C-alpha positions in Angstrom: 2.0 -21.8 26.2 5.0 -19.4 26.3 4.6 -16.4 24.1 6.1 -17.1 20.7 8.4 -14.7 18.9 8.5 -13.4 15.3 11.2 -11.4 13.6 10.6 -9.3 10.5 13.5 -8.6 8.1 12.8 -5.5 5.9 14.5 -2.3 4.8 13.2 1.0 3.7 14.7 4.3 2.5 14.5 7.0 -0.2 16.0 4.7 -2.8 13.7 1.6 -2.4 10.7 3.3 -0.7 9.1 2.4 2.5 6.5 -0.2 1.4 8.4 -3.2 2.8 8.7 -1.5 6.2 5.1 -0.4 6.4 3.5 -3.7 5.4 5.9 -5.7 7.6 5.0 -3.5 10.6 1.3 -3.7 9.6 1.5 -7.5 9.9 3.6 -7.1 13.1 0.7 -5.0 14.6 -1.7 -7.8 13.8 0.4 -10.3 15.7 1.7 -8.1 18.5 -0.8 -9.1 21.2 0.0 -12.8 20.7 3.7 -12.6 19.7 6.9 -10.9 20.7 7.8 -8.9 17.6 11.2 -7.7 16.4 12.3 -5.8 13.3 15.7 -6.5 11.7 16.7 -3.6 9.4 19.5 -1.5 8.1 19.6 2.3 8.8 16.2 2.7 10.5 14.7 6.1 10.3 13.3 7.9 13.3 9.7 7.1 12.2 10.6 3.4 11.8 12.1 3.4 15.4 8.9 5.0 16.6 6.6 2.5 14.9 8.5 -0.4 16.5 8.3 1.2 19.9 4.5 1.7 19.5 4.3 -2.1 19.0 6.4 -2.7 22.1 8.7 -4.4 19.7 12.5 -4.9 19.6 14.7 -3.3 17.0 17.9 -5.0 15.7 20.0 -2.6 13.5 22.0 -4.6 11.0 25.4 -3.7 9.4 24.7 -2.0 6.1 28.2 -2.8 4.8 27.6 -6.6 4.9 26.5 -8.3 1.7 23.1 -9.9 1.7 24.6 -13.3 1.2 26.9 -12.9 4.2 24.2 -11.4 6.2 22.0 -14.5 6.1 24.9 -16.6 7.5 25.7 -14.0 10.2 22.1 -13.9 11.3 21.8 -17.6 12.0 22.7 -17.4 15.7 20.1 -14.6 16.2 17.5 -16.1 14.0 17.6 -19.5 15.7 16.1 -17.9 18.8 12.8 -17.0 17.0 9.8 -19.2 16.3 9.1 -17.5 12.9 11.0 -15.2 10.6 9.3 -13.0 8.0 11.2 -11.7 5.0 10.0 -8.7 3.0 12.4 -7.7 0.3 13.3 -8.6 -3.3 17.0 -9.4 -2.4 16.0 -12.4 -0.1 16.3 -15.1 -2.8 16.1 -18.9 -2.5 19.6 -19.2 -1.1 19.0 -16.6 1.6 15.7 -18.3 2.5 17.4 -21.7 2.8 20.1 -20.3 5.1 17.4 -18.7 7.4 15.2 -21.8 7.4 18.1 -24.0 8.3 18.4 -22.1 11.6 15.1 -23.7 12.6 12.3 -21.0 12.6 9.2 -21.1 10.5 9.7 -19.0 7.4 7.2 -16.5 5.8 7.9 -14.4 2.7 5.8 -11.3 1.8 6.2 -11.1 -1.9 4.6 -9.4 -4.9 7.1 -10.1 -7.7 7.1 -14.0 -7.7 10.3 -14.2 -9.6 12.4 -16.6 -7.4 12.1 -20.1 -6.1 10.6 -20.1 -2.6 11.4 -22.5 0.2 9.3 -20.6 2.7 6.6 -22.3 4.7 4.2 -19.5 3.8 4.0 -16.8 1.1 1.8 -13.8 1.6 0.7 -11.7 -1.4 -2.3 -9.4 -0.9 -2.6 -8.6 -4.6 -6.2 -9.4 -5.3 -5.5 -11.3 -8.5 -2.5 -13.3 -7.3 -2.7 -16.9 -8.4 -0.9 -20.1 -7.2 0.6 -20.8 -10.5 2.7 -17.6 -10.3 4.9 -19.2 -7.6 7.8 -21.6 -8.1 7.7 -23.1 -4.6 8.2 -26.2 -2.5 5.3 -28.7 -2.1 4.9 -27.8 1.6 4.6 -24.0 0.9 1.3 -22.5 1.9 0.0 -19.6 -0.1 -2.0 -16.7 1.5 -3.1 -14.8 -1.6 -5.5 -11.9 -2.2 -7.6 -9.4 -0.2 -8.5 -11.9 2.6 -4.8 -11.4 3.7 -4.7 -7.7 3.4 -1.6 -6.1 5.0 -2.7 -2.8 6.3 -2.6 -1.4 9.9 -5.4 -2.2 12.4 -7.2 1.2 12.2 -7.8 0.7 8.5 -9.1 -2.8 9.0 -11.4 -1.5 11.7 -12.6 1.2 9.2 -13.4 -1.5 6.7 -15.5 -3.4 9.3 -17.3 -0.2 10.4 -17.7 1.4 7.0 -20.8 3.7 7.2 -21.2 5.1 3.7 -21.7 8.6 5.1 -21.3 11.7 2.9 -17.7 12.8 2.3 -16.2 16.2 1.7 -15.5 16.9 -2.0 -11.7 17.0 -1.6 -8.9 15.0 -3.1 -6.4 12.9 -1.2 -3.1 12.2 -2.9 -0.4 9.8 -1.7 2.1 8.3 -4.2 4.2 6.5 -1.5 6.4 7.5 1.4 9.5 7.9 -0.7 8.2 8.7 -4.2 11.7 8.5 -5.7 10.7 10.0 -9.1 8.5 12.7 -7.7 5.3 11.3 -9.3 3.5 13.5 -6.7 4.5 16.5 -8.8 3.6 14.7 -12.0 0.0 14.1 -10.7 -0.4 17.7 -9.5 0.7 19.0 -12.9 -1.9 16.9 -14.6 -4.6 18.1 -12.3 -3.5 21.7 -13.0 -3.8 21.0 -16.8 -7.3 19.8 -16.1 -8.0 22.9 -14.1 -9.3 20.9 -11.1 -10.9 23.3 -8.6 -11.4 20.9 -5.6 -9.2 21.2 -2.5 -6.2 18.9 -2.7 -4.5 17.2 0.2 -1.0 15.8 -0.6 0.7 13.4 1.7 4.4 12.6 1.5 6.6 10.5 3.7 9.8 10.8 5.7 11.9 9.5 2.8 10.5 12.1 0.3 13.4 14.1 -1.2 11.6 16.6 -3.5 10.2 19.1 -1.1 11.9 22.1 -2.8 10.4 21.2 -6.2 7.0 20.6 -4.7 7.1 23.9 -2.7 8.0 25.8 -5.9 5.0 24.3 -7.7 2.6 25.1 -4.8 3.8 28.7 -4.8 2.8 29.3 -8.4 -0.1 26.9 -9.2 -3.8 27.9 -9.1 -4.6 24.5 -7.4 -5.7 24.6 -3.8 -3.0 22.3 -2.3 -2.2 21.5 1.3 0.9 19.4 2.0 1.2 16.9 4.8 4.5 15.3 5.8 4.9 11.9 7.6 1.5 11.6 9.0 0.7 9.1 11.8 -1.6 6.2 11.1 -4.6 8.0 12.8 -3.9 11.2 11.0 -3.7 9.4 7.6 -7.0 7.6 8.3 -8.8 10.8 9.3 -7.6 12.5 6.1 -8.7 9.6 4.0 -12.1 9.5 5.7 -12.5 13.3 5.0 -11.7 13.1 1.2 -14.3 11.6 -1.2 -11.7 11.3 -4.0 -8.2 9.7 -3.8 -5.2 9.4 -6.2 -2.8 6.7 -4.9 0.0 4.5 -6.1 -1.5 0.9 -6.5 0.3 -0.2 -3.3 -0.5 -0.4 0.4 -1.8 3.2 0.5 -4.4 2.3 -2.2 -5.5 -0.6 -0.1 -5.8 1.7 2.9 -8.1 4.0 1.1 -10.0 1.0 -0.2 -10.8 0.2 3.5 -12.3 3.6 3.9 -14.0 3.6 0.5 -14.4 6.3 -2.1 -13.6 7.4 -5.6 -10.2 5.9 -6.1 -7.7 6.5 -9.0 -4.4 4.7 -9.2 -1.1 5.8 -10.7 1.6 3.2 -11.0 5.2 4.1 -10.1 7.0 0.8 -9.8 7.0 -2.7 -11.4 5.9 -4.4 -8.2 2.6 -2.5 -8.3 1.4 -4.1 -11.5 -0.5 -6.9 -9.9 -2.4 -4.6 -7.5 -3.1 -2.1 -10.3 -4.5 -4.8 -12.6 -6.6 -6.2 -9.8 -8.1 -2.9 -8.7 -9.0 -1.9 -12.3 -10.2 -5.4 -13.5 -12.4 -5.8 -10.4 -13.9 -2.4 -10.8 -12.6 -1.2 -7.4 -10.7 1.8 -8.8 -10.1 3.9 -12.0 -6.9 4.6 -13.8 -5.5 8.1 -13.1 -5.4 8.5 -16.9 -9.2 8.6 -16.9 -9.4 11.3 -14.2 -12.1 12.4 -13.6 -15.0 9.9 -14.2 -18.3 11.7 -14.6 -20.6 8.7 -14.7 -22.2 8.6 -11.2 -23.5 5.1 -11.7 -19.9 3.8 -12.3 -18.7 5.6 -9.2 -21.6 4.2 -7.1 -21.0 0.6 -8.5 -17.3 0.9 -7.5 -18.2 1.9 -4.0 -20.5 -1.1 -3.7 -17.8 -3.5 -4.9 -15.2 -2.0 -2.5 -17.5 -2.7 0.5 -18.1 -6.3 -0.7 -14.4 -7.1 -1.2 -12.7 -5.7 1.9 -14.1 -7.3 5.1 -11.4 -6.1 7.5 -10.8 -9.5 9.0 -7.3 -10.3 7.6 -5.7 -10.0 11.1 -7.6 -13.0 12.4 -6.8 -15.0 9.3 -3.1 -14.2 9.5 -2.9 -14.8 13.2 -4.3 -18.3 12.6 -1.6 -18.9 9.9 1.2 -17.9 12.3 -0.2 -19.9 15.2 -0.2 -22.9 12.9 3.5 -22.4 12.2 4.2 -22.2 16.0 2.3 -25.4 16.5 4.3 -27.1 13.8 7.5 -26.0 15.4 6.6 -26.8 19.0 4.6 -30.0 18.5 5.5 -33.7 17.7 3.8 -37.1 17.5 5.3 -40.2 19.1 4.1 -43.8 19.6 2.2 -44.5 22.9 3.9 -46.6 25.5 3.1 -48.3 28.8 3.8 -45.0 30.7 0.9 -43.4 28.8 -1.8 -45.9 30.0 -3.2 -43.8 32.9 -3.0 -40.5 30.9 -5.0 -42.1 28.1 -7.4 -43.5 30.7 -8.1 -40.0 32.0 -8.5 -38.5 28.5 -10.9 -41.3 27.5 -13.2 -40.5 30.4 -13.2 -36.7 29.8 -16.9 -35.7 29.8 -16.8 -34.1 26.4 -14.8 -37.0 24.9 -17.4 -39.4 26.2 -20.3 -37.3 24.9 -18.8 -37.1 21.4 -18.0 -40.9 21.3 -20.4 -43.4 19.8 -20.2 -45.3 23.1 -20.7 -42.7 25.7 -20.6 -44.9 28.8 -17.7 -44.3 31.3 -14.7 -46.6 31.0 -13.3 -48.6 33.9 -9.5 -48.7 34.4 -9.6 -52.5 34.0 -11.4 -52.5 30.7 -9.1 -49.6 29.6 -6.0 -51.7 30.4 -7.4 -54.6 28.5 -8.1 -52.4 25.5 -4.7 -50.7 25.7 -2.8 -54.0 25.8 -4.8 -55.3 22.9 -4.1 -52.3 20.7 -0.4 -52.5 21.5 -0.3 -56.1 20.4 -2.3 -55.5 17.2 -0.1 -54.9 14.1 -3.0 -53.1 12.5 -3.5 -50.6 15.3 -1.3 -47.4 15.6 -1.7 -45.3 18.7 0.2 -42.1 19.1 0.6 -39.3 21.7 0.6 -35.7 20.5 3.0 -33.5 22.4 3.0 -29.7 22.5 6.0 -27.9 24.0 7.2 -31.4 25.2 3.9 -31.9 27.1 1.4 -34.7 26.2 -1.8 -32.9 25.1 -3.7 -35.4 23.0 -3.9 -38.9 21.4 -4.6 -40.0 17.8 -5.3 -43.6 16.6 -5.5 -45.4 13.3 -7.0 -48.9 12.9 -6.3 -50.6 9.6 -8.7 -52.9 7.7 -9.4 -52.2 4.0 -9.2 -48.5 5.0 -7.8 -46.8 8.1 -10.2 -45.5 10.7 -8.9 -42.4 12.5 -9.9 -41.0 15.9 -8.3 -38.3 18.0 -8.9 -36.3 21.2 -7.2 -33.3 22.9 -6.7 -32.6 26.6 -9.4 -30.2 27.8 -6.8 -27.6 28.7 -5.5 -27.4 25.1 -8.8 -27.2 23.2 -9.7 -24.1 21.3 -6.1 -23.3 20.3 -6.3 -24.6 16.8 -4.2 -27.7 17.7 -6.8 -30.1 16.1 -5.5 -29.5 12.6 -1.9 -30.1 13.7 -2.6 -33.4 15.7 -4.3 -34.8 12.6 -1.8 -33.5 10.1 1.2 -34.8 12.1 -0.6 -38.0 13.1 -1.3 -38.9 9.4 2.3 -38.2 8.4 3.6 -40.4 11.2 1.1 -43.1 10.5 1.9 -43.2 6.8 5.6 -43.4 7.5 5.3 -46.1 10.2 2.8 -48.3 8.4 3.4 -47.8 4.7 -0.4 -47.7 4.3 -1.6 -46.0 1.2 -5.3 -46.6 1.3 -8.0 -44.2 2.3 -8.3 -42.8 5.8 -11.9 -42.6 7.1 -13.3 -40.5 10.0 -16.8 -40.9 11.5 -17.8 -37.7 13.3 -21.0 -37.1 15.3 -23.0 -34.4 13.7 -22.8 -32.2 16.7 -19.0 -32.3 16.7 -18.5 -29.1 14.6 -14.8 -28.6 15.6 -13.7 -32.1 14.4 -15.7 -31.7 11.1 -13.9 -28.4 10.4 -10.5 -30.0 11.1 -11.1 -32.8 8.6 -12.5 -30.4 6.0 -9.4 -28.2 6.4 -7.1 -31.1 5.8 -8.8 -32.2 2.6 -11.1 -34.9 3.8 -14.2 -35.2 1.7 -17.7 -35.7 3.1 -19.3 -38.9 1.9 -22.9 -39.8 2.7 -23.1 -42.9 4.9 -25.9 -44.2 7.1 -23.6 -45.8 9.6 -24.2 -44.6 13.1 -25.6 -41.2 13.7 -22.5 -39.6 12.1 -21.0 -37.9 9.1 -18.3 -39.7 7.2 -15.1 -38.1 5.9 -12.6 -39.7 3.7 -9.0 -38.8 2.7 -7.4 -40.6 -0.3 -3.7 -41.1 -0.4 -3.1 -38.9 -3.4 -4.7 -35.9 -1.5 -2.0 -35.9 1.2 
């Protein structure tokens, strides 16, 4: 399999903040080992360029004088060369999406405002309380919602997996976003001064922060013990978070980063698109409102720490990689009817040792009996035999035999197992079969109990397990209305 490619379209600056850039590149980092990654952006900062270089990615600088509507059309020749395009920005409305999707790539939208109609193949929203009914979308659109699809950089995910619960320094970590357009950092510090907080305070601002003079003036006169950090690297940010037992963050990606580390977290909202994450963090008991700073009930703080550890498992990268691989398989695979030229190939697949072991009749098949079977199936109007191709190479077969229901069987070439293609061969096979036959009855699969991979495939595609004593097998059924 040739290495697939994914392009991220996102912008970031002192006016709109850097959240789109950071979460896009966090996702790019999750995919970088398996995909060629590119960032398409306007006016990239030095730090943005550096982050792309660290991923061994490609940077495409776009014309900032071009309107968004014209941009989509102008991008079509470039976009058509990618397997997948990811859009992260509120200006990429339904019309922009349709233009990009028409160029051929799979389309993913990262979104937390859910205000437009989406034509994307996938929507990602890691707000913990995001619900499907929030989205006006196409029937085919897959939703990846909540903490299982957390978009933070790899070191934070690793911290979540390795979380130790060791004692932390009684210091405060503050990060209100890389740009912090309204200087809420200063607002938070002034409130802490009013409360006469005497803990050491570590303030982090980003490359797009434009209020250094005002912050410096405050630090020169306040009694607070404040240290300022500018534009920290990922490892530096993680180390500082691990050090500090208390944090005050905007309810955005930085709050989720601290959630991976764990601690006494307070959130201060600075933008409309942070509402969902703030509500989730507070309702789920994972954080406190900055307005309540500082909570003195140790039991509440301990309960919050326990909930944080149970909610964030650090495995979003593997989940999202599987989603993106599925999009590649959809783009690069197809199902066609079997023909005479496939007879020998099907014969070899049928005699594959694993295929024979997982079949109800495990005896080897002779070429003569296989030829008789093949000709019989080709002549049977109730039999539908298909070849599954990946990157124009035959890699599997799927068959449907109609009676009152349709019995389904499939098999993959040994060299293409373990790639996640099982879901795609069954999905595409059912779609092709329904189209060719017009059959609207139930589709039934009998699977040997030891065949765990096939059972997972049918379960993922909405087949329901039904108890049946036939053979030594499990029975799965898919009704027409479920597909």
